[in-house]
ZAMARGU-4260 file (C-alpha; in steps of 0.2 Angstrom, whole numbers, plus 5000, padded with zeros to 4 digits):
<rodrens>
0) 5091/4990/4991 | 5092/4971/4996 | 5087/4958/4984 | 5075/4950/4995 | 5065/4966/4996
5) 5065/4968/4978 | 5058/4950/4976 | 5044/4953/4988 | 5039/4968/4979 | 5039/4960/4962
10) 5029/4945/4969 | 5016/4958/4976 | 5015/4967/4959 | 5012/4950/4950 | 4999/4945/4962
15) 4990/4962/4961 | 4991/4962/4942 | 4984/4944/4941 | 4969/4949/4952 | 4966/4964/4942
20) 4967/4954/4926 | 4952/4944/4932 | 4942/4960/4934 | 4931/4965/4920 | 4939/4982/4919
25) 4957/4979/4925 | 4964/4997/4923 | 4950/5006/4933 | 4951/4993/4947 | 4970/4995/4948
30) 4969/5014/4948 | 4955/5014/4961 | 4964/5003/4973 | 4980/5014/4971 | 4970/5030/4974
35) 4962/5022/4990 | 4979/5017/4997 | 4986/5034/4994 | 4971/5043/5001 | 4972/5032/5017
40) 4991/5036/5018 | 4987/5054/5017 | 4973/5053/5030 | 4984/5044/5042 | 4997/5058/5039
45) 4985/5072/5042 | 4977/5064/5058 | 4994/5060/5065 | 4994/5076/5077 | 4977/5070/5084
50) 4979/5052/5085 | 4998/5050/5088 | 4999/5037/5074 | 5012/5041/5061 | 5018/5032/5046
55) 5034/5039/5038 | 5033/5043/5019 | 5047/5032/5011 | 5048/5020/4997 | 5040/5005/5007
60) 5025/5015/5013 | 5022/5023/4996 | 5024/5006/4987 | 5012/4997/4999 | 4999/5011/4997
65) 5000/5012/4978 | 5002/4994/4974 | 4992/4985/4988 | 4980/4999/4991 | 4971/5000/5008
70) 4976/4983/5014 | 4994/4988/5012 | 4992/5003/5023 | 4982/4993/5036 | 4996/4980/5035
75) 5010/4993/5038 | 5000/5000/5053 | 4998/4983/5060 | 5017/4979/5058 | 5021/4996/5066
80) 5009/4991/5081 | 5017/4974/5083 | 5035/4980/5081
</rodrens>
């Protein structure tokens, strides 16, 4: 795995951890965000035959869904649309 991708992932984790630390209940906020992201990734996968929009399940999409949550999944969908 390239060093640049690892550094971007580490920065994302630090930003999410800092934002969660500002919440009154940090752990439930992190778990809720991860659950929403994973659910969104699952919904996109389940609706793929009907919509034609697919996201491959790999390390990047799983990381974005679990760490960044719903904005991560939407970001990957937008990147796929632009590229």
